C-alpha positions in Angstrom: 65.5 1.1 -17.2 61.9 2.0 -16.7 59.6 4.4 -18.6 57.3 5.6 -15.8 53.5 6.0 -16.2 52.7 9.7 -16.0 51.4 9.6 -12.5 54.8 8.4 -11.2 56.9 10.9 -13.1 57.5 12.8 -9.9 59.9 10.1 -8.9 62.4 11.4 -11.4 65.2 13.7 -10.3 66.7 16.5 -12.5 69.6 14.3 -13.3 67.4 11.6 -14.9 66.7 13.9 -17.8 70.5 13.8 -18.8 71.2 10.4 -20.5 74.1 8.3 -19.2 75.6 5.2 -20.8 72.7 2.9 -19.9 70.0 5.1 -21.4 70.7 5.1 -25.1 69.6 1.5 -25.8 66.6 1.8 -23.5 65.4 5.0 -25.3 65.8 3.4 -28.7 63.8 0.4 -27.5 61.1 2.6 -26.1 60.8 4.5 -29.5 60.6 1.2 -31.4 57.9 -0.1 -29.2 56.0 3.2 -29.1 56.4 3.4 -25.3 56.1 7.0 -24.0 59.1 8.2 -22.0 58.4 11.2 -19.6 60.4 14.4 -20.3 62.2 13.7 -17.0 63.8 10.6 -18.5 64.0 7.0 -17.3 64.1 5.5 -13.8 66.7 2.8 -13.1 65.8 -0.2 -11.0 69.1 -1.6 -9.7 69.9 -4.6 -7.6 72.6 -7.2 -6.9 72.8 -9.5 -9.9 73.3 -12.5 -7.6 69.9 -11.8 -6.1 68.1 -12.1 -9.4 66.7 -15.7 -10.1 68.3 -17.4 -13.1 64.8 -18.0 -14.5 64.6 -14.2 -15.2 67.9 -14.1 -17.1 68.8 -15.6 -20.5 69.6 -18.3 -21.5 67.6 -20.0 -18.7 64.2 -18.4 -19.1 61.9 -16.0 -20.9 60.7 -14.3 -17.8 61.5 -10.7 -18.8 61.4 -9.1 -22.2 62.1 -5.6 -23.4 58.8 -3.7 -23.4 57.3 -5.6 -20.4 55.5 -3.8 -17.7 56.9 -3.7 -14.2 55.4 -2.9 -10.8 58.2 -2.3 -8.3 58.3 -1.7 -4.6 61.6 -0.7 -2.9 64.0 2.0 -1.8 63.6 5.2 -3.7 67.0 6.8 -3.5 69.3 9.5 -5.1 72.4 7.7 -6.3 75.4 10.0 -5.7 77.5 7.8 -8.1 75.4 9.0 -11.0 76.2 12.7 -11.0 75.5 14.7 -14.2 75.7 18.4 -15.2 72.3 20.2 -15.3 72.5 23.9 -16.3 76.0 24.1 -14.9 75.1 22.5 -11.6 75.9 19.0 -10.4 72.8 16.9 -10.1 72.1 13.2 -9.4 69.8 10.5 -10.7 67.0 8.9 -8.7 66.6 5.1 -8.7 64.8 2.3 -7.0 67.8 0.6 -5.4 67.4 -2.1 -4.3 63.8 -3.2 -5.0 62.1 -5.3 -2.4 59.5 -6.8 -4.7 59.1 -6.8 -8.5 56.2 -8.0 -10.7 57.3 -8.1 -14.3 55.4 -9.3 -17.3 53.5 -8.9 -20.6 51.9 -10.8 -23.4 53.3 -14.2 -24.5 52.2 -16.7 -27.2 49.9 -19.4 -25.8 50.5 -23.0 -26.7 46.9 -23.3 -27.8 47.2 -20.2 -30.0 46.5 -16.6 -29.3 48.2 -14.7 -26.4 48.2 -14.8 -22.7 49.5 -12.5 -19.9 52.4 -13.9 -18.0 53.7 -12.3 -14.8 56.8 -13.2 -12.8 57.1 -12.0 -9.2 60.4 -12.0 -7.3 61.8 -10.6 -4.1 65.3 -10.1 -2.8 66.7 -12.9 -0.5 69.4 -10.7 1.0 70.1 -7.0 1.7 73.7 -5.8 1.6 74.2 -3.2 4.2 76.4 -0.1 3.7 78.8 -0.9 6.5 81.7 -3.3 6.6 83.3 -5.7 9.0 86.7 -7.2 9.8 85.1 -10.4 11.2 83.7 -12.6 8.4 82.0 -14.8 11.1 79.6 -11.9 12.0 78.7 -10.7 8.5 75.1 -12.0 9.1 74.8 -10.7 12.7 73.1 -7.3 13.0 74.1 -7.0 16.7 77.8 -7.5 16.1 80.0 -4.4 15.7 81.0 -3.1 12.3 84.0 -1.1 11.0 82.0 1.8 9.5 81.0 2.7 6.0 83.2 2.1 3.0 85.6 5.1 3.1 86.2 4.8 6.8 86.7 1.0 6.6 89.2 1.3 3.7 91.2 3.9 5.6 91.4 1.5 8.5 92.5 -1.3 6.1 95.3 0.9 4.6 96.5 1.9 8.1 97.0 -1.8 8.9 99.4 -2.2 5.9 101.9 0.1 7.5 101.2 -0.3 11.2 103.8 -2.7 12.7 103.1 -5.1 15.4 106.1 -5.4 17.8 104.9 -8.9 18.8 105.3 -10.1 15.2 108.8 -9.0 14.4 107.7 -5.6 13.1 105.5 -7.1 10.4 102.4 -5.1 9.2 99.1 -6.0 10.8 97.8 -7.0 7.4 99.1 -7.7 3.8 95.8 -7.0 2.0 93.0 -4.5 1.8 89.8 -6.4 2.5 86.2 -5.3 2.1 83.5 -7.5 3.7 80.1 -5.8 3.7 77.6 -6.7 6.3 74.5 -8.6 5.2 71.3 -7.7 7.0 69.9 -10.6 9.0 66.6 -10.1 7.2 66.1 -8.5 3.8 63.3 -6.3 5.0 62.0 -4.9 8.3 58.4 -4.5 9.5 55.2 -5.3 7.6 54.6 -4.5 4.0 51.7 -5.0 1.6 52.1 -5.1 -2.2 49.1 -5.2 -4.5 48.9 -5.2 -8.3 46.4 -6.1 -11.0 46.8 -8.6 -13.9 44.6 -8.2 -16.9 44.3 -10.4 -20.1 45.8 -9.0 -23.3 42.4 -8.4 -24.9 39.0 -7.2 -23.7 37.0 -9.9 -25.5 38.6 -12.8 -23.7 35.4 -14.7 -22.8 36.2 -16.7 -19.6 39.1 -15.5 -17.5 41.4 -18.5 -16.7 44.2 -18.1 -14.2 47.0 -20.4 -13.1 49.8 -19.6 -10.7 52.6 -21.0 -8.6 54.4 -19.2 -5.7 57.4 -20.3 -3.6 57.4 -18.4 -0.4 59.4 -18.4 2.9 57.7 -18.2 6.2 56.5 -14.7 7.0 55.4 -14.1 3.4 51.8 -14.6 2.2 50.3 -14.4 -1.3 46.7 -14.3 -2.3 45.2 -14.2 -5.8 41.7 -12.4 -5.9 39.3 -12.6 -8.8 37.9 -9.2 -9.8 35.7 -9.7 -12.9 37.8 -8.9 -15.9 41.2 -9.2 -14.0 42.8 -10.6 -10.9 44.5 -8.8 -8.1 47.6 -10.3 -6.5 48.1 -9.4 -2.8 51.5 -10.0 -1.2 52.1 -9.5 2.5 55.6 -9.6 4.1 56.1 -9.5 7.9 59.7 -9.6 9.3 58.5 -10.9 12.7 57.6 -14.3 11.2 60.3 -14.3 8.4 62.9 -17.1 8.5 65.9 -15.8 6.6 67.9 -18.2 4.4 71.5 -19.1 5.1 74.2 -17.2 3.4 75.5 -18.8 0.2 79.1 -20.1 0.2 81.8 -17.4 0.3 83.3 -16.5 -3.1 86.4 -14.3 -2.6 87.2 -11.9 -5.5 90.9 -11.0 -5.4 92.1 -7.9 -7.2 95.9 -7.8 -7.8 97.9 -4.9 -9.1 98.2 -6.7 -12.5 94.4 -7.0 -12.6 93.9 -3.4 -11.9 96.6 -2.5 -14.5 94.7 -4.5 -17.1 91.6 -2.2 -16.5 93.2 1.2 -16.2 96.9 1.8 -15.5 96.2 5.3 -14.2 93.7 4.1 -11.6 96.0 1.2 -10.6 98.8 3.5 -9.5 97.3 4.9 -6.3 96.0 1.4 -5.4 99.4 -0.1 -5.9 101.1 2.5 -3.7 98.5 2.0 -1.0 98.9 -1.7 -1.0 102.7 -1.8 -1.2 103.4 -4.9 -3.3 101.2 -7.3 -5.2 98.6 -7.5 -2.4 95.0 -8.0 -3.3 91.7 -6.7 -2.1 89.1 -9.2 -1.0 85.4 -8.6 -1.0 82.3 -10.7 -0.3 
């Protein structure tokens, strides 16, 4: 949850001004840290948790703290899953979802005493597409056919539960509802430039000292440029030279009727009817 600088408040939609479940703690933190929140509310930056390096998440690292500054570059969207009521009308919340690049950081204690400015930069290794496939072997192949967006795909999957195949003794075509999203063969397309400034925590710092380490894939370039009282970091991404990583090992997540019942009996009813018996849904 991000409190935007005033010049970026135009990124907020009407729905952002209406708090949802994730806003309360963030608003309290902002008040305790004297961070100004625009009248339009907070902007969420949302991504797949598995794409976030462990070094940015406790207990493995101290890369991100509440109150840090963030420079983010990504897809600015309206999330229809976050609808709220604004003056009797349905409205939605804007987000950056998913980010392509994030630079996050703030002041930290220095081993020699005093404070320093520490910045962590990360990019997404994968981009989950909004279409699904029935062929898990072509998940990472943009040229292979897909089975449409989520609703159309799930309708096809439910049809297979009741459609009999005369060549298989009248058995249904499937005994489970499966959802395998396609993964884009590259996490970005085209050429992108990202530039941000890093300044020391105090103006009377004397000599500016900088150390850095970057791990980059081919097609990604990083340059640190001295600029007097600060440094600029320039990141260039070009998909034409980018070598995408392999997909990680598959990790099926099976949802049975009992598992759905444990969450919400009411919501499990239609799912159980649609799937027939104790059949699960698989997703990547």
